[in-house]
N, C-alpha and C positions, 0 to 999 in steps of 0.2 A: 407054582408059587407066583402069583400075579405080581407081587411086589418086586420080586427078583427080576421078572421080565421087564418091568418098567425101568428098573435101575439099569439093566443091560442095554436097553434101547437108548437110555439117556447117555450112557458111556460111549456107545457107538457114534451117536450124533456128535458128542464132544470131540472124539478122536478125528471124525471126518472134518469137523470145523477147524481143528488144528492143522490138518493136512492141507486144507484149501482155505486159508484165511480170507476173510472178506476184506477187500481193499477199502481203505478209508476214503471216503468221498471228500475231496477238497472243495471248499467253497470258492467260487470264482472271485479273484481279486478285482475290484472295480478299476477300470482304466482311469488313469489320471485325466482330469479335465483339461482340455486344450486351453492354452493361454488366451485371455480375452483379446479380441481383435482391437487394434488401436482405433480410436474414434477418428473417422476420416474428416470430420468437420473441425477438429481442433486446429490443425495447421491452416485450414482455410480461414477460420476466424482470426488466427494470429496474423496471417497475411493481410486480411481485410483491415485489421487494426493498424498494421504498419502503414498501409496506404492512407488511412485516415490521418495518421500522425504526419505524414509527409504533406498532406493538404493543409493541415493546421499550421505547420511551420511556414508554408508559403503564405497563408492568409495573414499570420502575425507579421511577416516581413512587409507585405503590402499595406497593412493597416498602419504599421509604424511609419512607413514613408508618407502616408496620407496625414497622420498626426503631425509629422514634422513640418509639412507644407501648410497645414491649415492654421489660419490666424484667428478665426472666429471662435470664441470661447465655448459657445453652445454647441457648435459642430464638433469641437474637440471632445466635449463630454459625451456626445453620441458615439464618436469613434472609440472612446475609451470603453463604453458599454459593449460595443461590438467586439472589441479586443477581449474584454472579460468573458463574453459568451464563447468566443473561440477557445479561450484558455480552458473553460469547463469542458468543451467538446474534446480537447486534447487529453484532458484528464480521464475522460471516459474511455477513449481509445487506448490509453496506457493501461487502464484497469483491465480491459479486455485482453490486452497482450499479456498481462501478468497472470490472469486466470487461465489462459490457454497453455501456460508453461513455456511459451516461446522465449528464446533469449532476448534479453533487454539490456543493451549496452549503453552506458552513459559516457560518451567520449570526453565530456568536459568536467569530469570529476575533480573536485577541489575541496579543501577544508572550508567549512561554512560555519559562521558563528550561530549560536542559538537564537540570537535576535533575528538574523536573516532567515533561519529555518522557520521560525514562528510566523514572520510576516509573509514569506513566500507561500507557506501552507494556507494562511488565512486569505491570501489574495485569490486562491483558486476555488473558493466556495461562493455560493450564490449571493448571500446577504452579508458581504464582508463588512458593511457599514456598522453592524451591531457588535462587532468583536471588540473586546476590551483586553488590553495587554497589561498584565501585572508585572511584578519583578521577574526578571529573567537572568539566570546566572551568566556571568561573563566568561563563557567557555565556548568551544567550537566542536563540531562533529567532524571526525576524520573523513577524508575524501571518499574512502571505500564505502561509507554508509550514509553520507550526507543526503544524497538524492532519495534514497529509500526512506530515510527518516522524514523528509519533507512529504513524501507520498503518504506514509502512514498517518502522520499528523493531520494531513489534509482530510483523510477519511474520517478521523475522529472529530475534527471540527465540523465537517459536513453533517455527521450524525447529530451533533448538538444543535446545529442550525435547523435541521429538518424536523426534529422532534421537540422543539420548544416554540413558544409563541413569538411572532416577529417583533413584538415590543420588548421582549426580555433579552438582556445581554448574555453573551457567551464570553467567558473569561479564560484567557490562556496565561499560564505562568510556568516558570521552570526554576527548580531549586536544587541545590547540591545536597546529597545525603552524606551521612557520616562515613559510608564506605567508599566515597569518591565517585558514586554514580550520580546521574541527573535524572530527575523525574519531571516530565512535562505534564501538567494537569490541564484538562479542558473541562470546565464546569458549566452546566446549564441549569435552568429552572424549568425544564420541560416536563413531559409526562412520565419520565422515569423508565426503569426497566420493567418489562413484563415478566413476572415471576416464572411463567411457563417457558420463557425463552432463555432463562439464565443457565440451565444445564447445557443447552446447545451452544451458547456463547462461550462458556468455560471450556467445553470440549473442543470447540473450534480454535480457540486461542492457545490451548495447551497441547494439542495434537502435534507430535514431532514431525509428522509427514505433511502437515498442512491439511486443508479441508479436502475431503473426498468429494467425488462428483455428487453423491447423494446428499451431502451436507450443505450444498449451496442453496440459498434461499433468495429469491429475487428481491425481497424487501430489505435484505441485509447484505447486499453484495459488497458494500464498502468494508464491512468487517471481514469478509472473506479475503478481500485484497490485502487488508492490514495483516491478516494471519499469514498469508503467503510471504509477504515481504518481511515480516518479523522473523520467520523461520530461516531466512537467508543468513541471518547474523545471530550468533549464539548469545550475544550480550543485549539483545533487544527483547523486551517484554511488554505486553499490553494487558491492562486490566480495566474492567468496567465495574463500578460499584454504585449503589444508590447514594443519593445526596439528600441530606435532611434540610428542610422538611420535604422537599420534592426535587426532582431532577436527577441528573446522573453526573458522575465524575469519571472521566476517561483518563487513564494514566499510561503514559509511555515512558518506560524506564530505559535509559541508555547507559550501558556498562562503561566503567572507567576506561577500558581498553579502546573504546571508540571515541574518547574525548581527548581534547588537546587545548592548548592556549588559543585564544582568539587571535587570528592574524591581524596585524596592524596595517592600515592602508599605506601603500607605497607612495612615494613622491609623485605628483602628477607630471606626466611628460609634457615638455613645452610643445605648444601647438605648432610652432614653426617647424619642428622636426617632423611633423606629419604632412608637410606640404607636398611631398612626392607622391602621396596616395590620396587623390581628391576625395574618394568616398570615405576613407578613414578620417581625413581631416574634417569632413562635414559632420560625421558622427561625433567626433570629439568636441566640435564647437556646439553641437546640440546637447552635449552632456550624456551621450549614449555610447556604449561600447560596441565596437564592431563584433558581430556574432558569426562564428563559424557556421557553415551550412549544417542543418539537422543536428545542432548541438543543444540537447535538452538542458544540461546543467547551466551552460552559459546563458541560455534564454531565460531560465528561471531567475538567475541572479541579476541579470540586466533589468528585469522588471521589478525587482524588490523596491527600489527607490520610488518607482511610480506607485506601487501598491501601498507603501508607507504613506505617501502623500494623500492617496485616496482614503485610506483608513483614518488618518489624522483629521482630514476635513470632514469625514462622516461622523467621527466622534464629537467634533466640535458642533 
């Protein structure tokens, strides 16, 4: 009975397989990827930026001394232009420090009015003469965020300056919203936003971790700096939208928790009381505040009056 034989052979094979089961072959588990090695150039670039900052602080000090001694109006204008160029070099060094993620401490943090924030940011761009200042809310930024707000606004103004015709004005204004926040608007009549770049810009500004290394674009490093600084504070937001009929509106929103009343100027100290410190007395007579060494915040605020004077004369 051939069929019975086949069935018997099948049964024997089945019993043999039960007695000696074939071990299941486990697929190898892939080993976890080793963590990416830290970029060795990042701390080097941060240290390089810090050394550049130190040199710019020294240069600003020496130029200030020369401006104080110089009596010729034309030479003073040349010194001011040199001072302005050094200020822009300092800003680039600070940006490099921000993008490398190195610590950036501002020893002279203090409450700063929105008026001073706007003028300090405008003074650090190339063509500051074309800036027009509209209405600005009578409020101030808390000390913990004031210097970062100045840096962010500087980058937004610099973008407007770069991507619009030199004959067109750039307008800065700040208004209070119904929620108690402040929105600073920077408007230009330039070439506007490239539609192909809009998704990248939105992703850059909305990413909670800041820009990744692959997201950095040399042509838009200022926006990357603004994104990093914005993510340091939960109440700061940056948006770029098209302006009609042409141009761009950059908006920096400052949350109510980072705002306070504008500090009122204190009574000026009598000059006679400063006689014991010749250098301090000389600066007071010159209308300039003595600056602590390597104090970014104080250096920015001490130059605000000079920037306002230059901006006003340029607009006239």
